[in-house]
C-alpha positions in Angstrom: -6.2 43.8 -74.1 -7.6 44.1 -70.5 -9.8 41.5 -68.9 -13.4 42.7 -68.7 -15.1 42.0 -65.3 -18.8 42.8 -64.9 -20.1 43.0 -61.4 -23.9 42.7 -61.1 -25.2 44.6 -58.0 -23.9 47.8 -56.5 -24.6 46.9 -52.9 -22.0 46.5 -50.2 -20.8 43.2 -51.7 -20.6 44.5 -55.2 -18.8 47.7 -54.4 -16.3 46.1 -52.1 -15.6 43.4 -54.7 -14.9 46.2 -57.2 -12.4 47.9 -54.9 -10.7 44.5 -54.2 -10.5 43.4 -57.9 -9.3 46.8 -59.2 -6.0 46.1 -57.5 -5.4 43.6 -60.2 -3.4 44.9 -63.2 -4.9 45.0 -66.6 -8.6 44.6 -65.7 -11.6 46.7 -66.7 -14.3 46.6 -64.0 -17.8 47.7 -64.6 -20.7 47.6 -62.1 -24.3 47.2 -63.2 -27.1 48.1 -60.7 -30.8 47.7 -61.4 -31.9 50.6 -59.2 -31.9 54.1 -60.5 -29.8 55.4 -57.5 -27.4 53.9 -55.1 -29.3 52.9 -52.0 -29.4 50.1 -49.4 -32.5 48.7 -47.8 -32.7 47.7 -44.2 -31.4 49.8 -41.3 -28.2 48.7 -39.6 -25.3 46.4 -40.5 -22.5 45.1 -38.4 -19.0 44.3 -39.5 -16.7 42.2 -37.3 -12.9 42.5 -37.2 -12.5 40.4 -40.4 -14.8 42.7 -42.5 -13.2 45.8 -41.1 -9.6 44.6 -41.8 -10.7 43.7 -45.3 -12.2 47.2 -45.9 -8.8 48.7 -44.9 -7.0 46.3 -47.2 -9.0 47.3 -50.3 -8.6 51.0 -49.7 -11.8 51.9 -47.9 -10.3 53.0 -44.7 -12.7 56.0 -44.6 -15.4 53.5 -43.6 -13.5 52.7 -40.4 -13.8 56.2 -39.0 -15.8 56.9 -35.8 -18.0 59.2 -37.8 -19.3 56.5 -40.2 -19.6 53.6 -37.7 -20.2 53.1 -34.0 -18.2 51.0 -31.6 -19.6 50.2 -28.1 -17.8 51.7 -25.1 -17.8 48.3 -23.4 -15.6 46.8 -26.1 -17.5 43.6 -26.6 -18.9 42.4 -30.0 -22.2 41.8 -28.3 -23.7 41.8 -24.8 -26.8 39.7 -24.2 -29.3 40.7 -21.4 -32.3 39.2 -19.8 -35.7 40.6 -21.1 -37.1 41.3 -17.6 -34.2 41.8 -15.1 -31.8 43.5 -17.5 -28.9 41.4 -16.1 -26.1 40.4 -18.4 -26.6 36.7 -19.5 -23.4 36.3 -21.6 -21.0 38.3 -23.7 -19.3 37.6 -27.0 -15.6 38.4 -26.9 -12.9 39.5 -29.4 -9.8 37.4 -29.5 -6.5 38.7 -28.1 -5.4 39.3 -31.7 -7.9 42.2 -31.9 -6.0 45.0 -30.1 -6.6 47.9 -32.4 -10.0 49.6 -31.6 -10.6 50.3 -35.2 -11.2 46.6 -35.7 -13.7 46.2 -32.9 -17.2 45.2 -34.1 -18.8 48.2 -35.6 -22.4 49.2 -36.4 -23.3 51.2 -39.4 -26.4 52.7 -41.0 -26.4 50.8 -44.3 -26.6 53.9 -46.6 -23.6 55.5 -44.8 -21.4 52.4 -45.4 -22.5 52.2 -49.0 -21.7 55.9 -49.5 -18.2 55.3 -48.0 -17.5 52.5 -50.4 -18.8 54.4 -53.4 -16.4 57.3 -52.7 -13.5 55.0 -53.6 -15.0 53.6 -56.8 -13.9 55.5 -59.9 -16.5 57.6 -61.5 -18.1 56.1 -64.6 -17.7 52.6 -63.3 -21.2 52.3 -61.8 -24.1 52.0 -64.3 -27.5 52.5 -62.8 -30.9 51.4 -64.1 -29.4 48.2 -65.5 -31.6 45.3 -64.6 -30.1 42.0 -65.7 -32.7 39.6 -67.2 -30.2 36.9 -68.4 -26.6 35.8 -68.4 -25.4 33.5 -71.1 -22.0 31.8 -71.2 -20.4 31.7 -74.6 -17.1 30.4 -75.9 -15.4 33.8 -75.5 -17.0 34.8 -72.2 -20.4 35.7 -70.8 -23.1 38.0 -72.1 -25.3 40.0 -69.8 -28.7 40.9 -71.2 -30.6 43.9 -69.7 -34.2 44.8 -69.4 -33.6 48.0 -71.4 -32.6 45.9 -74.5 -28.9 46.4 -74.2 -26.2 43.8 -73.5 -22.6 43.6 -72.2 -19.8 41.2 -73.1 -17.6 40.2 -70.2 -14.8 37.8 -69.6 -16.0 37.2 -66.0 -19.3 38.0 -64.3 -19.4 38.5 -60.6 -23.0 38.0 -59.3 -23.4 40.3 -56.3 -27.1 40.6 -56.9 -28.5 39.6 -53.6 -30.4 36.7 -52.0 -32.8 36.5 -55.0 -30.0 36.5 -57.5 -31.1 36.6 -61.1 -27.6 35.4 -62.2 -27.8 32.4 -59.8 -31.2 31.4 -61.3 -29.7 31.3 -64.8 -27.6 28.2 -64.0 -29.2 26.9 -60.9 -33.0 27.2 -61.7 -34.0 24.6 -59.2 -32.2 26.3 -56.3 -35.0 27.5 -53.9 -35.3 29.6 -50.8 -37.7 28.9 -48.0 -39.4 31.1 -45.4 -37.6 30.5 -42.1 -40.5 31.6 -39.9 -38.4 34.5 -38.6 -39.5 38.1 -38.9 -37.3 41.1 -38.3 -38.8 44.5 -37.5 -36.2 47.3 -38.1 -35.9 51.0 -37.9 -33.2 53.6 -38.0 -33.7 57.2 -37.0 -32.0 60.3 -35.6 -30.9 59.5 -32.1 -32.2 63.0 -31.0 -35.7 61.4 -31.0 -34.7 59.4 -27.9 -34.6 62.7 -25.9 -33.6 62.2 -22.3 -33.2 58.4 -22.7 -29.8 59.2 -24.2 -28.8 60.8 -20.8 -27.8 57.3 -19.9 -24.5 56.8 -21.8 -25.0 53.0 -21.7 -28.0 53.3 -24.0 -25.8 54.0 -26.9 -24.0 50.6 -26.6 -25.1 47.6 -28.7 -27.2 45.1 -26.7 -29.2 42.1 -27.6 -32.0 41.4 -25.1 -33.2 37.8 -25.0 -36.9 37.1 -24.2 -39.2 34.1 -24.0 -41.0 34.8 -27.3 -38.8 37.3 -29.1 -35.6 39.3 -28.9 -34.7 43.0 -29.0 -31.6 44.8 -30.3 -30.6 48.4 -30.0 -27.5 50.4 -30.8 -26.2 53.7 -31.7 -24.9 53.9 -35.3 -22.7 56.4 -37.1 -23.6 60.0 -37.8 -26.1 60.3 -35.1 -28.4 57.5 -36.1 -29.9 54.9 -33.8 -31.4 51.5 -34.6 -34.0 49.2 -33.0 -34.6 45.7 -34.2 -37.2 43.2 -33.0 -36.9 39.5 -34.0 -39.3 36.6 -33.5 -40.6 33.5 -35.2 -44.2 33.6 -36.2 -47.1 31.6 -37.6 -47.1 33.7 -40.7 -50.7 32.9 -41.8 -52.1 34.1 -38.5 -49.8 37.1 -38.0 -50.1 40.8 -39.0 -47.2 40.2 -41.4 -49.1 37.9 -43.8 -48.6 39.1 -47.4 -46.0 41.7 -46.2 -42.9 42.0 -48.4 -39.2 42.8 -47.6 -38.7 46.3 -46.4 -42.4 47.1 -46.3 -43.7 49.6 -43.7 -45.9 48.2 -40.9 -47.8 49.6 -38.0 -45.2 50.7 -35.5 -47.6 49.9 -32.6 -47.1 46.2 -33.3 -43.5 46.7 -32.4 -44.1 48.9 -29.4 -46.8 46.7 -27.9 -44.5 43.6 -28.1 -42.3 45.0 -25.4 -44.7 46.5 -22.9 -44.0 43.9 -20.3 -40.2 44.0 -20.8 -37.6 45.8 -18.7 -38.5 49.5 -18.5 -35.4 50.5 -20.4 -36.3 48.2 -23.3 -39.9 49.5 -23.4 -38.7 53.1 -23.2 -36.6 52.6 -26.3 -39.4 50.6 -28.2 -41.9 53.3 -27.4 -39.8 56.0 -29.2 -39.6 54.1 -32.5 -41.0 56.6 -35.0 -41.7 53.9 -37.7 -41.1 50.3 -38.5 -40.4 48.1 -41.5 -40.7 44.4 -41.8 -38.1 41.9 -43.2 -39.4 38.3 -43.5 -36.6 35.8 -43.2 -35.9 33.8 -46.4 -32.9 31.4 -46.7 -31.6 28.2 -48.0 -30.5 25.1 -46.1 -27.6 24.6 -48.4 -24.8 26.7 -50.0 -25.2 26.8 -53.8 -22.4 26.0 -56.2 -20.7 29.5 -56.4 -19.2 29.1 -59.9 -20.3 28.2 -63.4 -18.4 27.4 -66.5 -15.4 29.3 -65.5 -17.1 32.6 -66.3 -19.6 33.3 -63.5 -19.0 33.5 -59.8 -21.4 34.2 -56.9 -20.6 36.7 -54.1 -22.4 37.9 -51.0 -26.0 36.9 -50.4 -26.3 35.3 -53.8 -23.7 32.8 -52.7 -24.6 32.3 -49.0 -28.3 33.0 -48.6 -28.4 32.1 -44.9 -30.9 34.8 -44.0 -28.9 37.4 -42.2 -28.4 35.6 -38.9 -25.4 36.4 -36.6 -24.9 39.8 -38.3 -22.2 38.2 -40.5 -23.5 38.8 -44.0 -21.6 42.0 -44.6 -18.2 40.7 -43.6 -18.8 37.5 -45.6 -19.5 39.4 -48.7 -16.4 41.7 -48.3 -14.2 38.7 -47.7 -15.7 37.0 -50.8 -14.2 39.8 -52.8 -10.8 39.4 -51.1 -10.8 35.7 -51.8 -11.7 36.3 -55.5 -8.8 38.8 -55.8 -6.4 36.4 -54.2 -7.4 33.6 -56.6 -7.1 35.8 -59.7 -3.8 37.2 -58.6 -2.4 33.8 -58.0 -3.2 32.5 -61.6 -2.1 35.7 -63.3 1.3 34.7 -64.6 1.8 37.8 -66.9 0.2 41.0 -65.6 0.5 42.6 -69.0 -1.7 40.0 -70.6 -5.4 39.4 -70.1 -6.6 36.3 -68.3 -7.0 33.2 -70.4 -10.1 31.0 -70.1 -8.1 28.3 -68.3 -6.7 30.9 -65.8 -10.2 32.2 -65.0 -11.5 28.7 -64.5 -8.7 27.8 -62.2 -9.2 31.0 -60.2 -12.8 30.2 -59.7 -11.9 26.7 -58.5 -9.6 28.2 -55.9 -12.2 30.7 -54.9 -14.8 28.0 -54.3 -12.3 25.8 -52.4 -11.5 28.8 -50.2 -15.1 30.0 -49.5 -17.4 27.1 -49.6 -16.2 25.4 -46.4 -16.5 28.5 -44.4 -19.9 29.5 -45.9 -21.2 25.9 -45.2 -20.0 26.1 -41.6 -21.9 29.4 -41.2 -25.0 27.9 -42.8 -24.8 24.9 -40.4 -24.5 27.2 -37.4 -27.5 29.2 -38.5 -29.6 26.1 -39.0 -28.7 24.8 -35.6 -29.6 28.1 -34.1 -33.0 28.2 -35.8 -33.8 24.7 -34.7 -33.2 25.7 -31.1 -34.9 29.1 -31.2 -38.0 30.2 -29.4 -41.0 29.6 -31.7 -44.8 29.5 -31.4 -44.5 25.7 -31.0 -41.7 25.9 -28.4 -41.6 29.2 -26.6 -38.7 29.5 -24.1 -39.3 29.6 -20.4 -36.9 30.9 -17.8 -34.9 27.7 -17.8 -34.5 27.7 -21.5 -33.1 31.2 -21.5 -30.6 30.4 -18.8 -29.6 27.1 -20.5 -29.1 28.9 -23.8 -26.8 31.5 -22.1 -24.8 28.8 -20.3 -24.3 26.8 -23.4 -23.6 29.6 -25.9 -20.4 29.0 -27.7 -17.8 31.6 -28.7 -18.0 33.0 -32.2 -14.5 34.2 -32.8 -14.2 31.9 -35.8 -17.2 33.6 -37.3 -16.3 37.2 -36.9 -12.5 36.9 -37.1 -12.1 34.5 -40.0 -8.9 35.1 -41.8 -9.5 34.7 -45.6 -5.8 35.0 -46.4 -5.0 32.1 -44.2 -7.8 30.1 -45.6 -6.6 30.7 -49.1 -3.0 29.7 -48.2 -4.4 26.4 -46.8 -6.2 25.8 -50.1 -3.0 26.3 -52.0 -1.0 24.0 -49.7 -3.6 21.3 -50.3 -4.3 21.8 -54.0 -0.9 23.0 -55.2 1.7 21.6 -52.8 5.3 22.5 -53.6 
């Protein structure tokens, strides 16, 4: 009898986990998605070298093509420029280990990446319109209960159901998110709408522009898409975003007007934005316990709800799936037999030991960054911008984290030979 693994959520984390786990022998993987169609909200998503290597490992090499994703000509993960002068303030770097251009930081239009992952998932595996309302651990496994009155019995439940995870709330009801004060305004559109602005080849490259009250990001994406993102901290009660929900459309003039006094190239891009959607920042100060009763495991934003900072969420989720695969493979002594309860419990212990330290380090970096960010109570001046650029630390550990090495370190510590 095969081991039944239920994945809740068919986003990037859920689909990549399915591709990773199906490499195990003798498993039956089913994915349950609450939406009636596969779709991703948001606009763009970035994957660093770790996420891209992991996609290749799980058989999703199609996502690494130059058609699906965009890599900047300058070869840097990110370039930061001054809001008024346009000068380069600082650059992030790849490590010398990243030589293959396919692993250079890549920007995707989220639906394109989701489509690429879905292409590799066997037909009949994804079940749409399946909204989970409860998950109950029993002696023989875990039972998912759906809004439509049906249920599913699984040996292991992988909760990839996002930052507001229903599965997480079933065993951590007191775990709460808080509004960070940050607002993202995002759009993605056909690059042809930029017209003659695209005559400057540098416009296509990813750039983060740092200002006194807000920031600005722009980049080409795959398949002729372009994205613009504005970010700022706001007094929500006295802002035009009060009562606005995640992925809700807002007046595009709010975005355009925010950059009127910025460098002409920034304003030229902002003024071409055809529409805009708002994404209020919600997060947690802590990383929740990612496993429960040896039968439930959190993955992706349900596990590390840090609020999307540093463009690392996608790679974190993909690497979660790799770590879970490594843990399950390690405990599977007889591939012809299904996993025992003890083996599943041990695998989840190894998974938590591998991923929690890294997720906690990311969360701490995000909290430190938020504490120092420009806010209505502490807008940056010219000196603060320059000081930030001079003190900015490298983030190779963040975007090039090696989950295989982390897992091996856990084994050396917990199972020394």
